[in-house]
C-alpha positions as CSV (number, residue, x, y, z in Angstrom):
1,M,39.9,11.1,13.0
2,S,39.0,13.4,15.9
3,S,37.8,12.0,19.2
4,Y,34.3,12.6,20.4
5,K,35.5,14.3,23.6
6,D,37.8,16.7,21.6
7,V,35.0,17.7,19.2
8,Y,32.4,18.1,21.9
9,Q,34.8,20.2,24.0
10,S,35.7,22.3,21.0
11,W,32.0,23.2,20.7
12,L,31.8,24.0,24.4
13,N,34.8,26.3,24.1
14,D,33.4,28.2,21.1
15,K,29.8,27.4,20.3
16,Q,29.4,30.0,17.6
17,G,32.8,29.4,16.0
18,F,32.1,25.7,15.9
19,W,29.0,26.2,13.7
20,E,30.5,29.0,11.7
21,N,33.3,26.6,10.7
22,A,30.7,23.9,9.8
23,A,28.9,26.4,7.6
24,N,31.9,26.9,5.4
25,D,31.3,23.5,3.9
26,L,28.3,24.9,2.0
27,S,27.6,27.5,-0.7
28,W,26.3,30.9,0.4
29,D,25.1,33.8,-1.8
30,K,26.0,36.1,1.1
31,K,27.8,35.3,4.4
32,W,26.2,36.1,7.7
33,D,26.3,39.3,9.6
34,Q,26.0,37.4,12.9
35,V,26.5,33.7,13.4
36,F,23.8,33.8,16.1
37,D,21.4,36.6,17.1
38,P,20.0,36.0,20.6
39,T,17.5,38.8,20.2
40,D,15.5,37.3,17.3
41,G,12.7,34.9,17.9
42,P,11.8,32.9,21.0
43,Y,15.5,32.0,21.8
44,G,17.5,33.4,18.8
45,R,18.3,32.8,15.2
46,W,21.3,31.3,13.4
47,F,23.3,32.9,10.5
48,K,21.4,36.2,10.6
49,G,21.9,38.2,7.4
50,A,23.2,35.3,5.3
51,M,21.6,34.5,1.9
52,C,21.4,30.9,0.5
53,N,19.3,28.3,-1.2
54,T,18.9,24.8,0.1
55,A,17.9,23.2,-3.2
56,Y,21.0,24.7,-4.8
57,N,23.2,23.1,-2.2
58,C,21.3,19.8,-2.5
59,L,21.5,19.6,-6.3
60,D,23.1,22.3,-8.5
61,R,26.2,22.5,-6.4
62,H,27.0,18.8,-7.1
63,V,26.2,18.5,-10.8
64,P,29.6,19.6,-12.1
65,D,31.4,17.0,-10.0
66,R,28.9,14.1,-10.0
67,P,26.3,14.6,-12.8
68,G,25.7,10.9,-13.5
69,Q,25.9,9.7,-9.9
70,A,22.6,8.5,-8.5
71,A,21.0,11.1,-6.2
72,I,17.9,8.9,-5.6
73,I,17.3,5.2,-6.0
74,Y,13.5,4.6,-5.9
75,H,12.8,1.0,-4.9
76,S,9.1,0.0,-4.7
77,E,8.0,-3.4,-3.5
78,M,4.4,-2.3,-4.1
79,T,4.9,-1.8,-7.9
80,N,8.1,-3.9,-8.4
81,E,9.8,-0.9,-9.8
82,V,13.4,0.3,-9.3
83,Q,14.5,3.6,-10.7
84,S,17.8,5.5,-10.4
85,I,17.7,9.3,-10.8
86,S,21.1,11.1,-11.3
87,Y,22.0,14.4,-9.7
88,E,21.8,16.1,-13.1
89,D,18.4,14.6,-14.0
90,L,17.0,15.4,-10.6
91,R,18.3,19.0,-10.8
92,D,16.6,19.3,-14.2
93,D,13.3,17.8,-13.1
94,V,13.2,20.0,-10.0
95,A,14.0,23.1,-12.0
96,T,11.2,22.2,-14.5
97,F,8.6,21.4,-11.8
98,A,9.6,24.6,-10.0
99,K,8.4,26.4,-13.2
100,V,5.2,24.4,-13.1
101,I,4.3,25.5,-9.6
102,A,5.5,29.1,-10.2
103,D,3.0,29.2,-13.1
104,Q,0.3,28.4,-10.5
105,G,1.1,31.7,-8.8
106,V,3.4,30.2,-6.1
107,S,6.3,32.4,-5.1
108,K,8.7,33.0,-2.2
109,G,7.0,32.6,1.2
110,D,3.8,30.9,-0.1
111,R,2.9,27.6,1.5
112,V,2.4,24.4,-0.5
113,I,1.0,21.2,1.0
114,I,2.4,18.0,-0.4
115,Y,0.3,14.9,0.2
116,M,2.0,12.0,-1.5
117,P,3.3,8.5,-1.0
118,M,6.9,7.3,-1.2
119,I,7.5,8.2,-4.9
120,P,10.2,10.4,-6.5
121,Q,7.6,13.0,-7.3
122,A,7.3,13.7,-3.6
123,V,11.0,14.6,-3.4
124,I,10.8,16.6,-6.6
125,A,7.9,18.6,-5.2
126,M,9.8,19.3,-1.9
127,L,12.9,20.5,-3.7
128,A,11.0,22.5,-6.3
129,C,9.4,24.4,-3.4
130,A,12.8,25.0,-1.8
131,R,14.2,26.2,-5.2
132,I,11.7,29.1,-5.4
133,G,11.5,29.8,-1.7
134,A,8.0,28.4,-1.2
135,V,7.4,26.8,2.2
136,H,6.5,23.1,1.8
137,C,4.3,21.3,4.3
138,V,4.4,17.6,3.7
139,V,1.4,15.7,5.1
140,F,1.6,11.9,5.3
141,G,-0.2,10.5,2.3
142,G,-3.6,9.0,3.4
143,F,-3.8,11.2,6.5
144,A,-7.4,11.7,7.6
145,A,-9.4,14.4,5.9
146,D,-10.2,16.3,9.1
147,E,-6.5,16.4,10.1
148,L,-5.6,17.6,6.6
149,A,-8.2,20.3,6.9
150,I,-6.7,21.5,10.2
151,R,-3.3,21.9,8.5
152,I,-4.9,23.7,5.6
153,N,-6.5,26.2,7.9
154,D,-3.2,26.7,9.8
155,C,-0.7,27.2,7.0
156,K,-3.1,28.5,4.4
157,P,-1.4,26.9,1.3
158,K,-1.5,28.5,-2.2
159,L,-1.4,25.0,-3.7
160,I,-1.9,21.3,-2.8
161,I,0.4,18.8,-4.6
162,A,-0.9,15.2,-4.4
163,A,-0.8,11.8,-6.0
164,S,-3.9,9.9,-7.0
165,C,-3.2,7.2,-4.5
166,G,-1.0,5.4,-2.1
167,L,-0.3,1.7,-2.0
168,E,-0.5,-0.6,1.1
169,P,-0.3,-4.3,1.1
170,N,-3.5,-5.7,-0.3
171,R,-5.2,-2.2,-0.7
172,V,-5.1,1.0,-2.6
173,V,-5.6,4.2,-0.6
174,E,-7.3,6.8,-2.8
175,Y,-6.1,10.3,-1.9
176,K,-8.4,12.4,-4.0
177,P,-11.6,11.8,-2.0
178,L,-9.7,12.6,1.2
179,I,-8.4,15.8,-0.3
180,D,-11.8,16.9,-1.5
181,K,-13.3,16.3,1.9
182,A,-10.5,18.2,3.6
183,I,-11.0,21.2,1.3
184,D,-14.7,21.1,1.9
185,L,-14.1,21.0,5.7
186,A,-11.5,23.7,5.7
187,T,-12.5,27.3,6.2
188,Y,-9.5,28.4,4.2
189,K,-10.1,27.5,0.6
190,V,-7.3,26.3,-1.6
191,E,-7.6,27.4,-5.2
192,T,-5.6,24.7,-7.0
193,T,-4.7,21.1,-6.6
194,L,-2.0,19.5,-8.7
195,I,-2.5,15.7,-9.1
196,Y,0.1,13.2,-10.1
197,Q,-1.7,10.2,-11.6
198,R,0.2,7.0,-10.7
199,D,0.7,4.6,-13.7
200,G,-1.4,1.5,-13.6
201,Q,-3.2,2.5,-10.4
202,S,-6.6,3.8,-9.5
203,P,-6.9,7.1,-11.3
204,A,-8.2,10.2,-9.5
205,S,-11.3,11.9,-10.9
206,M,-10.4,15.5,-11.7
207,G,-12.5,18.5,-10.7
208,P,-12.6,22.0,-12.0
209,N,-9.8,23.1,-9.7
210,D,-7.6,20.1,-10.3
211,K,-4.6,20.1,-12.7
212,D,-2.6,17.2,-14.1
213,W,1.0,17.0,-12.9
214,T,2.3,15.0,-15.9
215,Q,0.6,17.2,-18.5
216,L,2.0,20.4,-17.1
217,F,5.4,18.9,-16.4
218,D,5.7,17.5,-20.0
219,E,4.7,20.8,-21.5
220,A,7.3,22.7,-19.5
221,K,9.9,20.1,-20.3
222,H,9.1,20.3,-24.1
223,K,9.5,24.1,-24.0
224,E,12.7,23.8,-21.8
225,E,11.1,26.1,-19.2
226,T,12.9,26.1,-15.9
227,V,13.4,28.6,-13.0
228,D,16.6,29.4,-11.2
229,C,17.2,29.1,-7.5
230,V,15.9,32.1,-5.5
231,S,18.3,33.6,-2.9
232,L,16.7,33.4,0.5
233,D,17.5,34.7,4.0
234,A,19.1,31.9,6.0
235,T,16.3,32.6,8.6
236,D,13.5,32.2,6.0
237,P,11.4,29.1,6.5
238,L,12.2,26.0,4.4
239,Y,9.3,23.9,5.6
240,I,6.6,23.4,8.1
241,L,6.0,19.9,9.6
242,Y,3.1,19.3,11.9
243,T,3.5,17.4,15.1
244,S,0.9,16.5,17.7
245,G,0.0,19.0,20.3
246,T,-1.3,18.5,23.8
247,T,-4.3,20.7,23.1
248,G,-5.4,18.7,20.2
249,K,-4.3,21.4,17.7
250,P,-1.1,20.2,15.9
251,K,2.0,22.3,16.2
252,G,3.5,23.6,12.9
253,V,7.2,23.1,13.5
254,V,9.2,25.5,11.4
255,R,12.6,24.7,9.8
256,D,14.8,27.5,8.5
257,N,17.1,27.3,5.5
258,G,20.6,28.3,6.7
259,G,20.9,26.6,10.1
260,H,19.1,23.5,8.8
261,M,21.5,22.8,6.0
262,V,24.5,23.4,8.2
263,A,23.3,20.9,10.7
264,M,22.3,18.3,8.1
265,K,25.6,18.5,6.3
266,W,27.6,18.2,9.6
267,T,25.7,15.1,10.7
268,M,26.4,13.2,7.6
269,N,30.2,13.3,8.1
270,N,30.3,13.2,11.8
271,I,27.3,11.1,13.1
272,Y,26.7,8.7,10.2
273,G,30.1,8.6,8.6
274,I,28.7,8.9,5.1
275,E,31.0,10.3,2.5
276,P,29.9,11.9,-0.9
277,G,29.0,9.1,-3.3
278,E,28.1,6.6,-0.6
279,V,24.6,5.2,0.0
280,M,22.3,6.0,2.9
281,W,18.9,4.4,3.5
282,A,16.5,5.9,6.0
283,A,13.7,3.4,6.0
284,S,11.0,6.0,6.9
285,D,8.5,8.2,5.1
286,V,8.8,11.7,3.7
287,G,5.8,12.6,5.8
288,W,7.9,12.3,9.0
289,V,10.9,14.3,10.1
290,V,13.3,11.3,9.5
291,G,12.2,11.4,5.9
292,H,12.7,15.2,5.6
293,S,16.2,15.0,7.2
294,Y,17.6,11.7,6.0
295,I,15.7,10.6,2.9
296,V,15.8,14.0,1.3
297,Y,18.0,16.9,2.7
298,A,21.0,15.5,4.5
299,P,22.1,12.9,1.9
300,L,21.7,15.3,-1.0
301,L,23.5,18.1,0.8
302,Q,26.4,15.6,1.2
303,G,26.4,14.5,-2.4
304,A,25.4,10.9,-1.3
305,T,22.9,8.5,-2.8
306,T,19.6,8.1,-0.9
307,I,17.2,5.2,-1.0
308,L,13.5,6.0,-1.4
309,Y,11.7,2.8,-0.4
310,E,8.0,2.1,-0.9
311,G,7.1,-1.0,1.1
312,K,7.2,-2.5,4.6
313,P,9.8,-4.3,6.7
314,V,7.7,-7.5,6.6
315,G,4.9,-8.6,4.3
316,T,6.3,-7.0,1.1
317,P,7.0,-9.7,0.4
318,D,8.6,-11.0,3.6
319,A,11.0,-10.3,6.5
320,S,14.1,-10.6,4.2
321,I,13.4,-7.5,2.1
322,F,15.5,-5.0,4.1
323,W,18.6,-7.2,3.7
324,K,17.9,-7.7,-0.1
325,V,17.6,-3.9,-0.6
326,I,20.9,-3.4,1.2
327,E,22.5,-6.0,-1.1
328,R,21.0,-4.7,-4.3
329,H,21.9,-1.1,-3.8
330,G,25.1,-1.4,-1.7
331,V,23.7,0.5,1.3
332,N,26.4,1.7,3.7
333,I,24.2,3.0,6.5
334,L,20.7,1.9,7.4
335,F,18.5,4.0,9.6
336,T,15.1,2.8,10.8
337,A,12.8,2.5,13.8
338,P,13.1,-0.1,16.5
339,T,9.6,-1.2,15.5
340,A,10.8,-2.3,12.1
341,I,13.6,-4.4,13.6
342,R,11.2,-5.9,16.1
343,A,8.7,-6.8,13.3
344,I,11.6,-8.5,11.4
345,K,12.7,-10.3,14.6
346,R,9.2,-11.5,15.3
347,E,9.0,-13.2,11.8
348,D,12.7,-14.4,11.8
349,P,13.8,-14.8,15.4
350,Q,16.9,-16.7,14.5
351,G,18.0,-14.2,11.8
352,E,18.1,-16.9,9.2
353,L,16.8,-14.6,6.4
354,I,19.8,-12.3,6.9
355,D,22.1,-15.0,5.7
356,Q,20.3,-15.1,2.3
357,A,21.6,-11.6,1.4
358,D,25.0,-10.0,1.2
359,T,25.0,-7.2,3.7
360,S,28.8,-6.6,3.6
361,S,28.4,-3.0,2.3
362,M,26.5,-2.0,5.5
363,R,28.7,-0.5,8.2
364,A,26.1,0.2,10.9
365,L,22.4,0.2,11.8
366,F,21.0,3.4,13.4
367,L,17.8,3.2,15.4
368,A,15.5,6.1,16.4
369,G,11.8,7.1,16.7
370,E,11.2,5.4,20.0
371,R,13.2,3.7,22.7
372,A,15.3,0.8,21.4
373,D,15.1,-1.9,24.1
374,P,18.3,-3.8,24.8
375,D,17.0,-7.1,23.6
376,T,16.2,-5.7,20.1
377,I,19.7,-4.2,19.9
378,K,21.4,-7.4,21.0
379,W,19.4,-9.4,18.5
380,A,20.4,-7.0,15.7
381,Q,24.0,-6.9,16.7
382,S,24.2,-10.7,16.8
383,A,22.2,-11.3,13.6
384,L,23.9,-8.6,11.5
385,D,27.4,-8.6,13.1
386,K,27.4,-4.8,12.8
387,P,27.4,-1.9,15.2
388,V,23.8,-1.0,16.2
389,I,23.5,2.6,17.4
390,D,20.4,3.9,19.2
391,H,20.1,7.7,18.9
392,W,17.5,10.1,20.1
393,W,16.0,13.2,18.5
394,Q,12.6,14.9,17.9
395,T,10.6,16.5,15.1
396,E,11.5,19.8,16.7
397,T,15.3,19.2,16.5
398,A,15.6,17.6,13.0
399,W,18.7,15.7,14.0
400,A,20.2,13.7,16.8
401,I,20.3,15.1,20.4
402,T,22.3,12.0,21.5
403,A,24.1,9.4,19.4
404,I,27.4,7.8,18.8
405,P,29.4,9.9,16.3
406,F,30.2,7.1,14.0
407,G,32.1,9.3,11.6
408,L,34.3,10.7,14.4
409,E,35.1,7.8,16.8
410,K,33.7,4.4,17.4
411,C,32.7,5.1,21.0
412,A,31.3,2.3,23.0
413,T,27.5,2.0,23.0
414,K,25.6,1.2,26.2
415,L,22.5,-1.0,26.0
416,G,19.4,0.9,26.9
417,S,21.1,4.3,26.3
418,S,20.6,6.6,23.4
419,N,24.2,7.3,24.0
420,L,26.2,10.6,24.2
421,P,25.1,14.3,23.7
422,M,26.1,15.6,20.3
423,P,27.8,19.0,19.9
424,G,25.1,21.7,20.1
425,Y,23.3,20.0,22.9
426,E,24.1,20.6,26.6
427,I,21.8,18.3,28.5
428,D,20.7,18.4,32.2
429,I,18.4,16.1,34.0
430,L,16.0,18.3,36.1
431,T,13.6,17.8,38.9
432,D,10.1,19.2,38.7
433,E,11.4,22.3,40.6
434,G,14.2,22.8,38.2
435,G,17.1,21.4,40.3
436,K,19.7,19.1,38.8
437,C,19.3,15.4,39.4
438,P,22.4,13.4,40.4
439,P,23.7,10.6,38.0
440,D,21.3,7.7,37.5
441,E,18.3,9.5,38.9
442,I,15.2,9.9,36.6
443,G,14.1,13.4,35.9
444,A,13.0,15.7,33.0
445,I,15.6,15.8,30.2
446,A,16.2,19.4,29.3
447,I,18.6,21.2,26.8
448,K,20.3,24.4,27.6
449,L,19.5,27.3,25.3
450,P,20.2,28.2,22.7
451,L,19.3,25.1,20.6
452,P,21.8,24.4,17.8
453,P,21.3,25.1,14.1
454,G,18.6,22.9,12.5
455,C,16.3,22.9,15.5
456,A,13.0,24.6,15.2
457,P,13.2,28.4,15.8
458,T,9.5,28.6,16.4
459,I,6.0,27.3,15.6
460,W,4.4,28.5,12.5
461,E,3.1,32.1,13.2
462,D,2.9,31.4,16.9
463,D,6.0,32.4,18.9
464,V,3.9,32.6,22.1
465,R,2.8,28.9,21.8
466,Y,6.4,27.9,21.1
467,K,7.5,29.6,24.3
468,E,4.7,28.1,26.3
469,S,5.2,24.6,24.9
470,Y,9.0,24.3,25.2
471,L,10.6,27.2,27.1
472,S,8.3,28.1,30.0
473,K,8.8,25.2,32.5
474,F,12.6,25.5,33.0
475,K,14.1,28.9,32.7
476,G,17.0,28.9,30.2
477,Y,16.2,25.4,28.9
478,Y,14.2,23.7,26.1
479,E,11.9,21.1,27.7
480,T,12.0,17.9,25.7
481,A,9.0,16.3,27.4
482,D,11.1,13.1,27.7
483,A,12.1,11.6,31.1
484,G,15.2,9.7,31.8
485,Y,18.6,9.9,33.4
486,M,22.3,10.4,32.7
487,D,25.1,8.2,34.1
488,E,28.5,9.3,35.4
489,E,30.0,9.0,31.9
490,N,27.3,11.3,30.4
491,Y,25.4,8.5,28.5
492,V,21.7,9.5,28.3
493,Y,18.9,7.0,29.0
494,V,15.5,8.1,27.6
495,M,13.0,6.0,29.5
496,A,9.6,7.5,28.6
497,R,7.7,10.6,27.8
498,T,7.3,12.6,30.9
499,D,3.6,11.7,30.7
500,D,4.5,8.0,30.8
501,V,6.4,8.1,34.1
502,I,3.9,6.6,36.5
503,N,3.5,7.2,40.2
504,V,2.9,4.0,42.2
505,A,2.3,4.8,45.9
506,G,4.5,7.8,45.7
507,H,7.3,6.1,43.7
508,R,8.1,7.5,40.3
509,L,8.7,4.6,38.0
510,S,9.7,4.4,34.3
511,T,7.5,2.4,32.0
512,G,10.6,2.1,29.8
513,G,12.5,0.3,32.5
514,M,9.8,-2.3,32.9
515,E,9.5,-2.7,29.1
516,E,13.3,-3.4,29.0
517,V,12.9,-6.3,31.4
518,I,9.8,-7.8,29.6
519,A,11.5,-7.5,26.2
520,A,14.3,-9.7,27.4
521,H,12.0,-12.7,27.6
522,E,12.8,-15.0,24.8
523,D,9.2,-15.5,23.7
524,V,8.3,-11.7,23.6
525,A,8.5,-9.9,20.3
526,E,7.5,-6.5,21.7
527,C,5.7,-5.0,24.6
528,A,4.2,-1.8,26.1
529,V,3.8,-0.8,29.7
530,F,1.5,2.0,30.9
531,G,-0.2,3.2,34.0
532,V,-3.8,2.6,34.9
533,Q,-5.7,4.3,37.7
534,D,-5.8,2.5,41.1
535,K,-7.7,3.8,44.2
536,L,-5.1,2.6,46.7
537,K,-1.8,3.3,44.9
538,G,-2.8,6.0,42.5
539,Q,-1.5,4.1,39.5
540,L,-0.5,0.5,38.7
541,P,1.5,-0.7,35.7
542,L,-0.2,-2.8,33.1
543,G,1.8,-4.7,30.4
544,L,0.8,-5.8,26.9
545,I,2.9,-8.4,25.2
546,V,3.2,-9.6,21.6
547,L,4.7,-13.0,21.2
548,N,7.2,-14.2,18.6
549,S,5.9,-16.2,15.6
550,G,5.9,-19.9,16.3
551,V,5.5,-19.7,20.0
552,T,3.3,-22.6,21.1
553,R,3.4,-22.4,24.9
554,P,0.3,-21.2,26.7
555,S,0.3,-17.4,26.8
556,S,-0.8,-17.5,30.4
557,D,2.5,-19.2,31.4
558,I,4.5,-16.5,29.6
559,E,2.4,-13.8,31.2
560,Q,3.3,-15.1,34.7
561,E,7.0,-15.4,33.8
562,V,7.0,-11.8,32.6
563,I,5.4,-10.7,35.9
564,S,8.0,-12.6,37.8
565,L,10.8,-11.1,35.8
566,V,9.7,-7.5,36.5
567,R,9.3,-8.4,40.2
568,E,12.8,-9.9,40.2
569,K,14.6,-7.1,38.2
570,I,12.8,-4.0,39.5
571,G,11.3,-5.3,42.7
572,P,8.0,-5.4,44.5
573,V,7.9,-1.6,44.4
574,A,6.8,-1.7,40.8
575,A,3.6,-3.5,41.8
576,F,3.5,-5.2,38.4
577,K,0.8,-7.8,38.5
578,T,-0.9,-7.8,35.1
579,A,0.4,-8.8,31.7
580,L,-1.9,-9.5,28.8
581,T,-1.1,-11.2,25.5
582,I,-2.4,-9.4,22.3
583,D,-1.8,-9.9,18.6
584,R,-0.6,-6.4,17.8
585,L,0.2,-3.1,19.5
586,P,-1.5,0.1,18.3
587,K,1.1,2.4,16.7
588,T,1.5,5.5,14.7
589,R,2.5,5.1,11.1
590,S,6.0,6.1,12.2
591,G,6.1,3.2,14.7
592,K,5.5,4.9,18.0
593,I,3.3,2.9,20.4
594,L,0.1,4.7,21.4
595,R,0.5,4.2,25.2
596,G,-1.6,7.2,26.1
597,T,-4.6,5.9,24.1
598,I,-4.3,2.4,25.6
599,S,-4.2,3.9,29.1
600,K,-7.4,5.8,28.5
601,I,-9.1,2.7,27.3
602,A,-7.9,0.8,30.4
603,D,-9.2,3.6,32.6
604,G,-12.5,3.6,30.9
605,E,-12.0,7.2,29.8
606,S,-13.3,8.7,26.5
607,Y,-10.6,9.0,23.8
608,T,-10.2,10.1,20.2
609,T,-8.6,7.7,17.8
610,P,-5.3,9.3,16.9
611,A,-5.1,10.5,13.3
612,T,-1.6,9.0,13.0
613,I,-2.7,5.4,14.0
614,D,-1.6,2.7,11.6
615,D,-4.7,0.5,12.0
616,P,-7.7,1.7,14.1
617,A,-9.0,-1.9,14.3
618,I,-6.2,-2.8,16.8
619,L,-8.0,-0.6,19.5
620,D,-11.1,-2.7,19.2
621,D,-9.0,-5.9,19.6
622,I,-7.5,-4.4,22.8
623,K,-10.9,-3.5,24.2
624,T,-12.0,-7.1,23.7
625,V,-9.0,-8.4,25.6
626,F,-9.5,-5.8,28.4
627,K,-13.2,-6.8,28.6
628,K,-12.3,-10.5,29.1
629,R,-10.0,-9.5,32.0
630,N,-12.4,-6.9,33.5
631,I,-10.2,-4.0,32.7
632,G,-11.7,-0.6,31.9
């Protein structure tokens, strides 16, 4: 086992050679002319001149050695269904469905929107696109029609692949009306929609341009019609994934084929410590980057088994379900968002439900998606008796910027830190003027160019916007838009988005630091701190707290205790004087707290309900609480 320091230093010593060596673990139709070409694209391109196919490396490459091994285990608490799909069967289904979409006129370079819930057909559709060189664009199932229309106009898909519906606790989300409205709103007109009708659920009414997935698939299967993998340039796009943009127009993050599969494969061995044949569960959704990277591509590139879970961490049926899934399927590594663990902790603060399942197969819990507060990590460490590793990455990077390399060395974690920079990432903390901050001083977290393989080389058909969004503020750096600091041992602390660092009477303060203090209160399940306008001090922090289940003390007492805690731990400089108890925090479907939207409500500014919000009704609840306290 190599040490982290040795591996990171070996990358620093020979950055191109490091990734060239990693690339040799995969199958290439043609090796590269250049490991890295700095003249191509906004900052350069990896594996220029190489030819490959990602779907081949995910499936066909493994079939001779592990034909019967489970590639996917589909576990749905919404339909009480569990299905195991072997590498051989998944390869065959993907090759068949690739023929189906090719028959719709889809070929290399065409875009395909996939609008589906967490069902195996979503993964089959993604890999079928990859097989023939079509560029998939997964849009979270149930996303608003106008947001779907924006994505249609931007990527101009040849085909939309969708399911009839998605399932939420106590409701069915019908997808077809949303798709029809989006197509009507869009200026670019999609010719064909392929619909998978979910068994026993609300069927979608079919229109003249709609075709039935099952009918076409069964016909191709009966005729034994398949297509082979298409050889693609390593720099050809594999997928587009849209992330929110500051202008309101979403940014189509592009992922290439060659660099992406090299990075994904490397992370499985080195960051997560997952060997071929072992089981990884990323409890996310294929509509988000975590789902792309660690439900679909990385586990399959490694020859591992991946869990495709349809359900929630609580409520389907209760807060024990994660531990029961781990027991049933022998999960070795669990990767989820801190929000999920906080939801479980709120329902089971003593961790009693964990003891009802055998989690001995699980070696570690990885957290990402938002900052993991120390209290949540300590609870999980104690309750699970496993390593809990916070790591930080972005839609744009596809994999961890900072982590603990669990497969290399069991480095010590530090509470509140997303841990150490991974090979490929050279991090500096910069002032607004571009100077370097000393250890422990908050600044803008920036990554020296070039970015490593797997990171977005550009925005879809918009190199200029990519440069303006990420490369313009700090010369020679990628701007992460996250703020934080690095300690003397190079551990990175991501404290807030740069927009969430508030200025109180000239003092730059981290909302994440205040949240860390509040979350340590024994009665607080989760919290959010954000800045509100103040005529005297510019901004003042305001805290929202959600209490653990079963707390019977007056919320006003807890609010005062929280205020005293912040004053004690951070000091009077924080000017933290208001904490409000609410039932729920507004979040995106991926678990990120919508601090910017809350702040606008508190300031009495107009706002648009984010398309990614999990439940818009929460905003009305917050407005009611604010009104009672004369806020906004």
